[in-house]
N, C-alpha and C positions, 0 to 999 in steps of 0.2 A: 738646575740650567738644562734645557733640552737642545736638541739639534736645530730647532726653530731660533735660536738667538745666533748662533755662530755659523749654522749651515743650513739655512731655511731651504736652500736649494742645494740637496746633497749630491748632485751629479758627479761633480769632480770627485768628491770623497767616495763614492762607489766606484768610479773607474780607477781612481789610485788604488784602492783596495785590490781590484783584479789584477792591476799591472803589478803590485806587490807579489801577489800570489804566484804570478806567472813569469815574473822575473822581467818585467817590463817587455814581455812578448804579447803584443795586441793584433797580431796578423789574423787571429781567428775571431777577433771582434768585429761583427759585420754592422751592426745598429746600435747606436745608443740614443734612447728615445726618452726624453725629458718631459713630464707633464706637469705643468705649473698650476697654481691656485688663483691665478688671476695677477695682473700686473698691479702693483701699488703705485701710488703717486711717487714720483721721483723726489727724494730728499732733497732739500736746499738748504746750505749751509747758512745760518744767520750771520748778518753782517755786523751786527752791533756786538759789543763786548762788555756792556755794563753789566755790573753785578745783577740787577733785577731782570736781565735777560738770561740769566742762567739755565731756566726751565727750557727755553727755546733750543739751547744747545744740548739738553739732555734728551729732549724728542729727536734732535736731529742724529744724535749718536745712537738712539735706539732704532731709528727707522734705517740707518747704515747697517747695524748689526742684523737685521732681518731682510736686508735687501736681496733679491735672488739675480739681479743684473749681472753682477761681477761673475758668478759661477758660469752663467750662459756666455759671457764672453770669454772667459777661460777655455770653454769647452769649444767654442768656435776657433780660437787661436791653435788649440791643440789639433783639431782636426785639419786646418790648413799646414799645419807642420808635418802631420801625419801623412798626408797623401799629395801635399804640394799641388793642391787644385784651387782653381778659383771659386769664388763666392758667386753664387748665380741666384739673381732675384726675379729672373723672366721666364726662362724655360721651366723652371721647377719651383713655382710659387709656393711660399710657406706661411701664409697668412700673417703677414706682416714681419716675419723673423726670417733671416737670412739662412739659407740652406747651405751647408758645407758637405760635400760628399766626393767619393772618389772611387776608385774600382772596388775597394774591398770593405772602406770604413765609411759609415754615415752617422752624421749627428744630426738630429731633429729636436726641436722644442715646441710643444703645444701649449699655449698660455693665453687665456682670455684677455684681450687687449683693453676693453673699455667695459665700464659698468661695476667694478669692483674696487675702485679707488676708494681709499678711506676706509674700507672693511677692517675692523681689528681682528687680530688673529683668533682672539678667544671670544668673538662676538656670537651670540646665539639668542636671539630675539623672540621669546614667546610671549612677552607682554608689552603693553604699550609703553612707549618712554615717558609719557606724561601722567597717565592715569593709572598705570601698573596693572591694568586690568588684562586677562589672559585672551590672547589673539586667536582668531579662528584657524590661523595658519602660522608657521613659522616665517618671519619676515626675513630671516637671515637666508634660509634655504631657498625662499621664494625670489630673492634677489640673485643669489648664485645661479639659480636655474634659468632665469631670464637672460642674465648676461651670457650663460653658456650657450643657450640656444641660439641667440643672436649671432654668436661667434661662429658657430658651426653652419650658419646659414650663408657665412662669406664664400665666394667663389673659390678665392684663394685658399681657403682652410679645406673647403671640400677636395680641392686638387691634392693639398698635402696628405689628406688621409688616403686618397686613392693611391698615392705614390708609396706610402708607408704600408698601407695593406698588401701591397703587390710585392713590396720587400720582405714583408714577413711571412708571406706564403712561400715565396722562393726559398728562403733561409729554412723554413720548416721543411719543405721538401728535400732540400739538400742534407739537413741533418737525418732525415730519414733513411737516406741511403748509406748512412755511416755504420761502421760495425758497432760503435758505442751507443747509438740509438736503441739499439735490440735490448740493451740493459737498462737505459736511463728511463725509456719509456714504460717499461713493465716493472720498475723497482726491483730488479733482479740482478744477482751477481754468480759468478761461479766459484765455488768453494772446495778447497781440498781439505780431506777428512784425515789427512795424514797428522803427524806430530807438529808440522809447521802451522797448520790451521790458518793457511792464508786463503784470501780471497781475491778474485780478479774480475774487473769490469767487462774485460774485452776476452771472449771466447779463444782468441788466437793466442793471447798471453797464458790462458790456462792451459791450452794444448803443449805450449813450449814447455811450460812447468812439468807436466805429465811426461814429456819426452825426456827430460831432463833428469828428473828426480824419480820418475814411476815406470821406467821401461817403456814409455810411449803407450801405455794404456788408452783404450778408446773412452771418450767423454760420454758420460751417461745422463740421463734425466735426473737421477738423484743427485747429480753436481750442482744443479741450478737451483739457487736458493732466493726465496722473496725478502727484501728488507723490511 
C-alpha cells in the first residue's frame, strides 16, 4: 500500500509534518503550492444495495480512497482559518480553483480540469488495446500532454501562473537577504574544532559560541565547512 491509496493528494500531510516539526508555527510558511495530476471523475455512491451490485460499491470505495478533492478542501479551510481572509475568484483567477491567500500565507493548486477523467493510476499504454501491437507513441503520455497543454492555454491559468511566479520570486529575494541563506545556498556551516565538535548554520550563533567558550577569538575561513 502506498500513499496513492490513502493520501493521493499529500498536501495536507506535508503541511502537518512541517507544523509538527515547528510546533504549529506557520508564520514563516509563505506559499503552499499543490500540483495535481488531473481531476478524476467524481465518485458517485451506488443507489442499489443488492448483492450482485457489490462490485459497484467496491469501485466507489476505491475511487473515494484515491480522491484528491478532500485534501484540497481541507487546505482551503486551513488557509481561511489561518488568515481570516476571503475567497477571491475574480481579482486573482486560479484556473477554476478558488484562491485563498492572506498577508503571509498563500495556498494554490494547479490541476488539469478536463481531459484526464477515467485515466487509471497505473495506466501506461504502449500497445493497442485491441491488437496488442506496439504503438508509435505512448497513448497515455500523449493524452496527458494534450490535456495539460489545453489547461495551460486558459487565461485564468496563465494569470494564476503569473501570480505564483511573482510570489516565488519575491520569496526567493527575501530569503536571500537573511543570514541563514548564506549557509543554506552554499551547503555550508560553521564548525568548532574544540572538544564540543559543534556546528552552526548561522555565523552569528557561531560568533556567540566563540565569545562564550573561546575568549572571543575571531572567525576564520577554516571554520567554514561544506556539507
